[in-house]
C-alpha positions, -999 to +999 in steps of 0.1 A: -220+017+211-222-006+181-191-027+174-176-024+139-163-053+118-129-037+117-128-038+156-135-075+154-107-080+128-083-062+151-094-084+180-090-116+160-055-106+148-043-100+183-059-131+196-042-152+169-008-137+173-010-130+211+012-100+203+000-065+196+033-057+178+031-087+154-006-082+148-001-045+140+030-048+117+025-082+101-012-086+097-030-053+099-003-028+088-013-002+114+008+013+142+009-006+174-005+023+195-034+027+171-042-010+174-040-009+212-063+021+212-089+002+191-088-028+214-093-006+244-123+010+228-137-024+220-132-035+256-149-004+268-178-009+244-183-045+255-176-037+292-151-066+295-114-072+294-104-092+264-066-096+270-044-098+300-012-079+292+022-075+308+055-064+294+063-098+279+030-117+273-005-112+260-031-138+268-069-141+262-091-137+292-122-159+296-142-132+280-118-130+251-118-167+246-156-167+246-158-139+220-132-152+196-152-179+178-182-156+175-160-128+162-147-151+135-182-161+126-194-125+123-164-115+102-169-145+079-206-138+075-198-101+067-173-112+041-198-136+026-225-110+026-202-084+010-193-109-018-229-118-024-239-082-025-212-074-051-222-104-071-258-093-071-251-058-082-263-048-116-229-036-126-200-052-108-171-030-098-134-036-094-117-011-071-081-003-080-058+011-054-028+033-061-004+055-042+012+076-070-005+086-103-005+056-125+001+071-160+021+052-186-010+047-206-018+017-184-054+025-173-069+034-207-055+002-222-066-020-193-100-004-192-105-011-229-094-047-225-116-052-195-146-037-213-142-061-242-138-091-219-163-082-191-187-055-204-207-056-171-177-047-150-163-012-144-132+001-127-131+026-099-100+040-083-089+048-047-058+066-037-042+050-006-018+069+017+018+056+018+013+046+054-005+014+041+022-007+024-004-031+011-020-003-010-054-010+005-054-048-002-049-061+034-079-042+047-102-051+018-105-015+007-095-023-029-096-054-051-064-049-070-036-024-068-010-008-089+019-009-064+055+000-061+075-029-047+083-041-022+049-049-007+046-069+025+055-106+024+034-130+044+002-109+039-015-132+015-007-110-015+004-119-050+021-096-075+033-094-111+058-068-122+046-047-151+074-021-154+111-017-143+123+019-142+155+037-132+153+058-101+156+096-104+159+124-078+136+155-074+152+186-059+145+223-058+159+244-088+185+261-066+200+229-053+238+225-056+234+195-079+206+208-100+229+216-130+242+180-132+229+158-159+233+126-139+240+123-102+258+095-084+238+085-053+269+089-032+265+126-036+229+125-024+232+101+005+239+129+031+212+152+018+180+157+038+153+135+023+115+136+022+104+102+035+072+081+036+059+074+071+076+046+091+045+025+087+054+021+050+081-002+062+104-017+035+089+006+009+101+037+028+136+022+030+137+014-007+128+050-017+154+064+008+180+043-009+201+042+023+199+079+032+193+085+069+187+123+071+150+127+072+137+163+067+100+155+067+075+127+064+046+129+039+015+109+032+013+111-005+031+123-037+015+157-038+027+165-003+061+152-012+067+175-042+053+205-023+080+198+004+107+194-023+096+227-040+098+245-007+134+234-002+129+210+027+148+182+010+151+158-020+133+126-029+138+096-051+111+087-077+107+063-107+117+075-141+081+071-154+068+095-127+091+123-138+067+134-166+036+127-145+047+151-117+066+176-139+064+212-124+084+244-128+096+245-092+111+210-091+141+197-110+144+160-119+177+142-126+186+105-131+206+088-103+235+065-109+244+035-087+209+025-075+189-006-084+158+001-105+123+004-092+095-021-100+059-013-106+036-042-101-001-052-102-010-068-069-040-087-055-051-109-027-039-145-034-073-159-022-093-138-047-098-160-077-125-140-095-123-139-132-123-101-132-092-100-110-074-125-133-083-105-164-072-072-148-038-087-139-033-102-173-043-069-190-018-049-169+010-073-178+000-074-214+001-036-217+038-037-210+044-068-232+057-088-202+058-126-204+024-137-191+040-166-173+062-144-152+053-141-116+070-128-085 
């Protein structure tokens, strides 16, 4: 069986952290069981044991120590090749990750600015499930992302806030609070909520607002609003998403006593390409933010 570059990335992360839990949650943003399964599959494929494990420690075996420098070389060569292939492409592409529909007139404005500055570049878009709190950046699936904060600290990511919006609540039309014009969060905190998966980490907690009754977990916004419409529970959302996700079987109301949400453009701090810089500045400029502002 051929070994995939992703398998080597997972192996390197565990070897550097000597902890499956830290590697999964702080570097790779996958579940610990999923990481363990991938490492076992890699060991099976190579027919060696890479790690000695017990309940408290993880150490490299002799085979693991021998593989580690070669794995780093392979991943580094792959990254170099990927960059060179992209640079050689006739029309370069910047892939934009997102988790909810972007709206707000952002993409048409940014596309126009990018086309004027870099006519040989084009934008493509990839929806990323909520289970990835880095919105595809950590795994290299996207180049930039339009992301709701918070995103993971310590993951080599930078961000600039482009919009600050009040939080609203979505509920089925027959809900006991549906006739209220504005709802204090204290009246919602005991309601059943539709939640992001646990792997979303701090982002899940932010959009729960402190609520603890979880009626269901969903992978994306479309699943969420179907769950709300069916009466399973309620969910918080940003004010700007109310119009984007408007539908007859869901009621939206502003919520009092909650901090606002922040929409940001995010990128890998090590990616210093001109196209990334222009995309970031275009996003900030579309909302008339101070270009010197950074988070």
